[in-house]
ZAMARGU-4260 file (C-alpha; in steps of 0.2 Angstrom, whole numbers, plus 5000, padded with zeros to 4 digits):
<rodrens>
0) 4088/5429/5253 | 4071/5422/5266 | 4073/5425/5284 | 4070/5404/5286 | 4082/5401/5274
5) 4096/5412/5281 | 4093/5404/5298 | 4097/5387/5292 | 4112/5396/5286 | 4117/5403/5301
10) 4113/5387/5310 | 4125/5379/5298 | 4140/5392/5300 | 4139/5388/5319 | 4139/5369/5318
15) 4154/5373/5305 | 4164/5385/5319 | 4162/5372/5333 | 4167/5359/5321 | 4183/5368/5318
20) 4186/5373/5334 | 4184/5355/5341 | 4196/5347/5330 | 4209/5362/5329 | 4206/5362/5311
25) 4225/5368/5306 | 4232/5356/5319 | 4219/5342/5314 | 4227/5344/5295 | 4244/5344/5300
30) 4241/5329/5309 | 4230/5318/5295 | 4246/5323/5285 | 4256/5313/5296 | 4244/5300/5300
35) 4243/5296/5280 | 4263/5295/5279 | 4264/5285/5294 | 4251/5272/5285 | 4262/5270/5268
40) 4277/5266/5279 | 4276/5246/5279 | 4286/5245/5296 | 4272/5251/5304 | 4263/5234/5303
45) 4276/5228/5313 | 4267/5234/5329 | 4248/5229/5326 | 4240/5237/5340 | 4249/5252/5336
50) 4245/5250/5317 | 4227/5248/5325 | 4228/5265/5335 | 4237/5275/5321 | 4222/5269/5308
55) 4208/5272/5319 | 4214/5291/5322 | 4216/5293/5305 | 4200/5287/5300 | 4192/5298/5312
60) 4200/5314/5307 | 4198/5310/5290 | 4180/5308/5292 | 4178/5325/5299 | 4189/5333/5289
65) 4180/5326/5274 | 4162/5329/5283 | 4165/5349/5286 | 4172/5352/5269 | 4157/5344/5262
70) 4145/5353/5271 | 4154/5370/5269 | 4154/5366/5249 | 4136/5360/5247 | 4129/5375/5256
75) 4139/5388/5247 | 4132/5378/5230 | 4116/5379/5238 | 4116/5397/5243 | 4122/5402/5226
80) 4106/5391/5220 | 4093/5401/5228 | 4101/5418/5225 | 4101/5413/5208 | 4083/5408/5209
85) 4076/5422/5218 | 4083/5434/5205 | 4074/5426/5192 | 4058/5425/5202 | 4059/5404/5201
90) 4049/5404/5218 | 4050/5385/5216 | 4066/5382/5214 | 4070/5395/5229 | 4059/5384/5240
95) 4067/5369/5235 | 4084/5375/5241 | 4078/5381/5258 | 4071/5364/5262 | 4090/5357/5255
100) 4097/5369/5267 | 4087/5363/5279 | 4094/5345/5279 | 4111/5351/5277 | 4107/5360/5293
105) 4100/5343/5301 | 4116/5335/5296 | 4129/5347/5300 | 4121/5347/5318 | 4125/5326/5318
110) 4143/5329/5314 | 4147/5342/5325 | 4141/5332/5338 | 4151/5316/5332 | 4165/5328/5330
115) 4164/5331/5348 | 4167/5315/5355 | 4184/5318/5352 | 4190/5313/5371 | 4200/5300/5375
120) 4186/5288/5382 | 4174/5294/5373 | 4170/5279/5360 | 4169/5267/5375 | 4155/5258/5385
125) 4150/5267/5401 | 4144/5264/5419 | 4131/5274/5424 | 4126/5274/5443 | 4111/5282/5450
130) 4109/5289/5470 | 4093/5293/5477 | 4094/5309/5486 | 4087/5314/5503 | 4066/5311/5503
135) 4065/5293/5506 | 4051/5286/5496 | 4050/5301/5483 | 4070/5302/5480 | 4069/5282/5477
140) 4056/5282/5466 | 4063/5295/5457 | 4080/5287/5455 | 4070/5272/5447 | 4062/5285/5434
145) 4080/5289/5429 | 4086/5271/5427 | 4070/5267/5416 | 4076/5285/5407 | 4093/5281/5403
150) 4089/5263/5398 | 4076/5269/5387 | 4090/5283/5381 | 4102/5267/5377 | 4089/5258/5367
155) 4084/5269/5356 | 4103/5271/5348 | 4103/5253/5349 | 4113/5251/5362 | 4113/5236/5376
160) 4112/5239/5395 | 4116/5228/5410 | 4110/5230/5429 | 4126/5229/5438 | 4120/5234/5454
165) 4106/5236/5463 | 4096/5242/5479 | 4080/5243/5482 | 4070/5256/5490 | 4060/5251/5508
170) 4044/5255/5500 | 4046/5259/5481 | 4059/5263/5469 | 4078/5261/5472 | 4089/5267/5482
175) 4105/5265/5470 | 4108/5257/5453 | 4121/5254/5442 | 4120/5250/5423 | 4133/5248/5410
180) 4130/5254/5395 | 4136/5245/5381 | 4138/5254/5362 | 4149/5266/5351 | 4151/5281/5360
185) 4142/5278/5375 | 4154/5287/5386 | 4156/5302/5375 | 4137/5304/5373 | 4131/5299/5395
190) 4146/5310/5401 | 4137/5325/5401 | 4123/5318/5415 | 4135/5317/5429 | 4127/5328/5442
195) 4111/5331/5452 | 4094/5330/5444 | 4078/5338/5451 | 4061/5333/5451 | 4043/5341/5453
200) 4028/5335/5454 | 4012/5330/5463 | 4016/5314/5474 | 4008/5300/5471 | 4013/5294/5490
205) 4005/5309/5496 | 3986/5306/5502 | 3986/5328/5503 | 3990/5328/5484 | 4003/5341/5489
210) 4018/5345/5474 | 4033/5338/5480 | 4054/5341/5475 | 4064/5326/5474 | 4082/5325/5471
215) 4094/5310/5463 | 4111/5309/5457 | 4119/5303/5442 | 4137/5299/5439 | 4143/5293/5423
220) 4162/5286/5419 | 4170/5275/5404 | 4173/5256/5404 | 4191/5254/5402 | 4201/5239/5394
225) 4217/5232/5399 | 4228/5245/5385 | 4225/5259/5398 | 4236/5257/5415 | 4227/5263/5431
230) 4238/5260/5445 | 4233/5258/5463 | 4240/5250/5479 | 4231/5233/5484 | 4232/5240/5503
235) 4221/5255/5499 | 4208/5245/5497 | 4193/5237/5508 | 4185/5224/5502 | 4167/5217/5508
240) 4156/5204/5506 | 4136/5204/5509 | 4120/5195/5507 | 4113/5202/5489 | 4098/5211/5490
245) 4083/5211/5478 | 4078/5203/5462 | 4088/5188/5458 | 4082/5171/5465 | 4085/5161/5478
250) 4104/5160/5476 | 4108/5177/5475 | 4099/5182/5490 | 4104/5167/5503 | 4124/5168/5501
255) 4137/5183/5504 | 4140/5185/5483 | 4137/5203/5483 | 4156/5211/5484 | 4159/5231/5489
260) 4177/5237/5487 | 4182/5254/5494 | 4199/5265/5489 | 4203/5272/5506 | 4213/5287/5499
265) 4199/5293/5488 | 4183/5287/5496 | 4178/5279/5479 | 4166/5266/5483 | 4161/5252/5471
270) 4148/5237/5473 | 4142/5224/5462 | 4130/5209/5466 | 4122/5205/5448 | 4131/5189/5446
275) 4127/5172/5458 | 4147/5170/5461 | 4155/5179/5473 | 4171/5179/5462 | 4160/5186/5447
280) 4154/5201/5456 | 4172/5204/5463 | 4180/5204/5444 | 4167/5217/5439 | 4169/5226/5455
285) 4187/5228/5451 | 4183/5233/5434 | 4171/5247/5440 | 4185/5253/5452 | 4197/5256/5438
290) 4185/5263/5428 | 4179/5277/5443 | 4200/5280/5446 | 4203/5284/5425 | 4187/5295/5427
295) 4193/5305/5441 | 4210/5308/5432 | 4201/5314/5415 | 4192/5323/5428 | 4206/5331/5435
300) 4216/5335/5419 | 4198/5344/5412 | 4200/5355/5428 | 4217/5360/5424 | 4212/5365/5408
305) 4198/5374/5416 | 4185/5365/5405 | 4167/5360/5408 | 4169/5347/5423 | 4154/5339/5430
310) 4159/5332/5450 | 4149/5324/5461 | 4141/5337/5475 | 4127/5336/5487 | 4110/5330/5482
315) 4100/5344/5485 | 4096/5362/5481 | 4109/5374/5473 | 4118/5359/5463 | 4105/5351/5451
320) 4111/5352/5433 | 4094/5350/5426 | 4073/5352/5433 | 4059/5340/5428 | 4042/5350/5432
325) 4030/5339/5430 | 4015/5348/5439 | 4008/5362/5438 | 4016/5364/5421 | 4027/5353/5408
330) 4044/5357/5406 | 4062/5349/5408 | 4074/5363/5409 | 4093/5361/5409 | 4102/5373/5422
335) 4119/5374/5412 | 4115/5376/5394 | 4099/5384/5395 | 4090/5371/5382 | 4071/5367/5385
340) 4059/5355/5382 | 4040/5356/5385 | 4036/5338/5383 | 4045/5327/5399 | 4036/5313/5396
345) 4047/5311/5381 | 4062/5318/5389 | 4058/5303/5402 | 4055/5291/5389 | 4074/5293/5386
350) 4072/5308/5370 | 4091/5317/5380 | 4099/5320/5362 | 4096/5337/5362 | 4101/5341/5381
355) 4118/5331/5379 | 4122/5340/5363 | 4121/5357/5371 | 4131/5351/5385 | 4144/5344/5373
360) 4145/5360/5364 | 4148/5368/5381 | 4161/5359/5385 | 4173/5364/5370 | 4168/5383/5368
365) 4168/5385/5385 | 4153/5397/5386 | 4141/5397/5401 | 4125/5404/5400 | 4116/5413/5415
370) 4101/5402/5418 | 4087/5404/5433 | 4078/5387/5440 | 4063/5384/5437 | 4050/5384/5452
</rodrens>
């Protein structure tokens, strides 16, 4: 079999291996049998919520197992077809088989990523918080570029984006912003983006046109519903109100409608100012707080299991997860997985899927890659 076709087979086998690992294949087969038996039990429907949870888990497992088996079967059949065509000297049929393998490899990669989104909160909507690092206008402009990048990424996937909180920079950009991204698996995809992001470019704010390095941090945590219980003591909270800043009209800028809640034991701070009503801002801030505390619990579980864990660190050298170089050359490089792109314009326009897929795979395999940062 030609090298090109063999490369597609290798890619498909890699995706299938990761699919099986992420599903814990033998356990998944046993669990699906259990769920099928429960669905046939008429008493299951006495509890509507429990029935919905069972049906949701059953559907997810069934789709993943069926997709994996279908890819294995199609690959085996296509490989057999190519080998037969090559043995008979039918180049046209062999080429058709190679094209089928290429399409199958793309499908396997998509199914692999979908199967990796099996975390407890992966299907949920997500908050995405962006904070400028030290560096004044440079970092604040970079933070705004990141805000646009994630907005465009969400729009590419048909998700809706709401601006929950926004603090403008003194001259340009933003000091911080919090986005609420609504869509299927929003948190599952975005969770790998938590960390420090580094930008290298010729500064548009430097009259000497010197190259500058800027840092901003991204923090991702899931939206949780009332079915997930998060415990905290009201006595551990400090609630402050203040006058909202930025766009929003006369009312939002002339009343103390913005709300900030600090969870004293953990130091978690959440804030909201997008609503005209202090009451609505407070309710949204409480939602963010519950989400942040829940995300903290998830992170602690991952850390206990020695899983890859995105943690909040200093916004500066030595902590970045990805570097974006615009001058003197064009390159975006992920420092966890080694994935690169020579089209930073596309990445900053929301083309992040390759980076997210690689980081999700790394969380499952636990494999680390030695990656040197770019200059």
